[in-house]
N, C-alpha and C positions, 0 to 999 in steps of 0.2 A: 732132526733125523741127520744121518751120514748119508754121503753120496751112493756108498754100498747099499743102503738100507733103500733109500729110492731107486735105485738103478731095479732093483731085486721088484719091487711094489709093479712099477713100471712096464718091466716086462713080463707081466703076466697077460699083457696084452699083445705082443711079437707075435706069439701063432695066429690072432685073427688078422693081424695087418698081413702077415706074410700070404695067408689065405687068399685072403681078398685080393691081393696085388698081383699073385701069380695067376689067381681062376678070372681076374677081370682083366689082365693081359693076352692072357689066350684067346677067350673068349674076343676081347676088342680085337686081336688082330684077324682072327677068321671074319670078325663083320667087317672090319677094312677090306679083305679081298672080296668078299663077295660083292659089296656097295662100290669098292675101287673099279673092279671089275663090269659091274652093271653100267658105270658111267661112260665104258667105253665103247657102249654096243651101237648099232646103229636103230634100233628100235626107239623112238622115241616114247613111249610111254614109260618103258623101264628106264631108261636115262633120267627123264624127271623125276620116277617115284625114287631113284636113285639121291640126283641132286635136292630133293626136298627133303631127305632122312638126313643128309650131310650136314645142310644149311640149317635146319629146326636145330639139332645138336649142337653145334658150334656158335649159334647164333644165342645159344641160353645157358644162362648158370649151372653148372652141374649143381650147386646146392638146390636150386629151384626143381630141375630133373630130380634129386632124387625126395626131395618132398611130394613131388606129385605124383612118385611111384608109388610112394610108401605111404602118402595121406590121400591122396585124390582118388586115384585107382580103384581103393576098397567104394566111394560110393557108384564105380561104375559096377562093380559086381564081383571084382578080382581084389582079392586080399593077398600081400606078399610079407612075408617074414621079414625082420629086419636085414639079414644076412642076404637072401635075395633081391631084395630091394637095392640093397649095397652094389651086389654084384651087376645086379643090371644097369643101375646109374652108371657105374663107372666105364662096364664093359660098353656100352652105348655110346659115351662122350668119347673115348679114346677111339672107338672103330671111325666116328665119324673124323675127327684128324688122321688118321690113319687110311681112310678111305681116299683121300686127296695123295697122298704118300704113294698109293699104290696105282691111281692113276696116272698120277705124273710120269710113274718110273715104266708104266705099258706105254704110256703114248711116247715115252725116250727111246725104245727100240727101233733102229734105223728101219726109216722107210723101205729100203729093197730088201729085208729080210720079211717084211710083211710081203710085198710084193711075190717074193721066192716062193713063201708058203703059199699062197693063192696059187703060182703057176705049179707046183707040187701038187695040188690037189686038196690041201689041207683043210679040212672043216674048221670053220671058228674057234670050237671048242679045241681041237687039235691045236690053232695056231695059239692058243692063248696059254696052254699047257706043258706043249712041247719048244715050241720057240719062245714066247714074252718073258712067262714067269720064269724061265732058268737064268734069264739072262737081266732080268728086273730085279730079282730077288737080291742078291748081292749089294745091290745101289739104294734098297729101302732099309738095309737093317743099320745104319745109322742113327737117322729120324727114328726110326719104332723104337731105338735104344733111348734115345730122348724121351718118346712118349711113355717107353714103360717107368721111365724113372719119375715125370711127372706124374703118371697114374699111381707110382707109390706116394707121393707126396699129396695129390688129391684125397687118396684112401684114408686121408684123417675124417674128413667130413660126413664118414657113418659115426661117428660118436655122436652125431647131433638126433640120429635116430636110436641111439642107446645099442650101438654095437660096441662090445668092449674089447679095443683097439687100443693103440699105444696111448693116442690123446685123451682117450676117453678115461683109461687108468689115470693118466697126469693130470686131467682136470678133478676127476674125483680125490687124488691124493690132496692137490694144491686147495680144494675146498675145505679138507679135513686139519690141513698143517699150514697154510698160508706161505708155504716156504714155496714162494713163485719163482723166484733166481733161480736155485740150487734144482728145480723138478724138471722146468721147460727146459733147463741147460741140457740135462739127462737126456731128455726127450728128443731135443733137437739133436746132441750125436746119437741115438738109436735110430733115428731117420735118417743121417749121412750115413752111420754105418752099412746101414740096407743098400742106402741108394750106391753105393761103392761098390758092394758086392754084385748088384744087379748089374751096373755099367761092367764089372769085368766079365761078367758070363757072358752076355750080349757082346760084347768086344772078342772074346772069346770064338762064338758062333760065328760071326761077322767073319774074323780070319778064316775057321773054316770052310765058310761059304766062299771065299775069294779064292782060296787053294783049288776049292771043287770047279769053278768057275775056270780057272786058269787048266788045268787037266782038261776039262772038256775041250 
């Protein structure tokens, strides 16, 4: 097979990889903000709950998490489709790492601004949304960008539960043709191209947020 034929075959999984990456990255960021913020609250049960989630998902393998959601969860009465299981595993995994990014950025806001917000009578929610988030968000973006690229690469594990992504089509094609070097070279460059596009998009968003912060 020529490189063009291989690329056309492997590219059949491109849409699935893009969908998985975008959906799980967005959900992961939302999870990160929720649990990262909960880790900064004063009420200990809430803080401990958020910490438990973060440590469990950072301390276990993504593949094990995926297999547990897809194969073990049905034994408890809840069955997930391969697509939903893949999105859930990727989102929860990236959310755990992102939660630490959010926590660190929120705690880096100068103490004087915290005290000023309290003196002005802001509620805890107002302090978070009007004072802390606007300042912390631009500082989170470079790390969130790295996590999004990592999430793109991690999305290849969904091929293990028969989701037809780039890696799934590459593996099937390799099993049929045994053209290992050329097939995985094409796949490698496909992931690299997607990672490059994702990095550029996030860098553009980061620059816009920094300009917005400067105007503020």
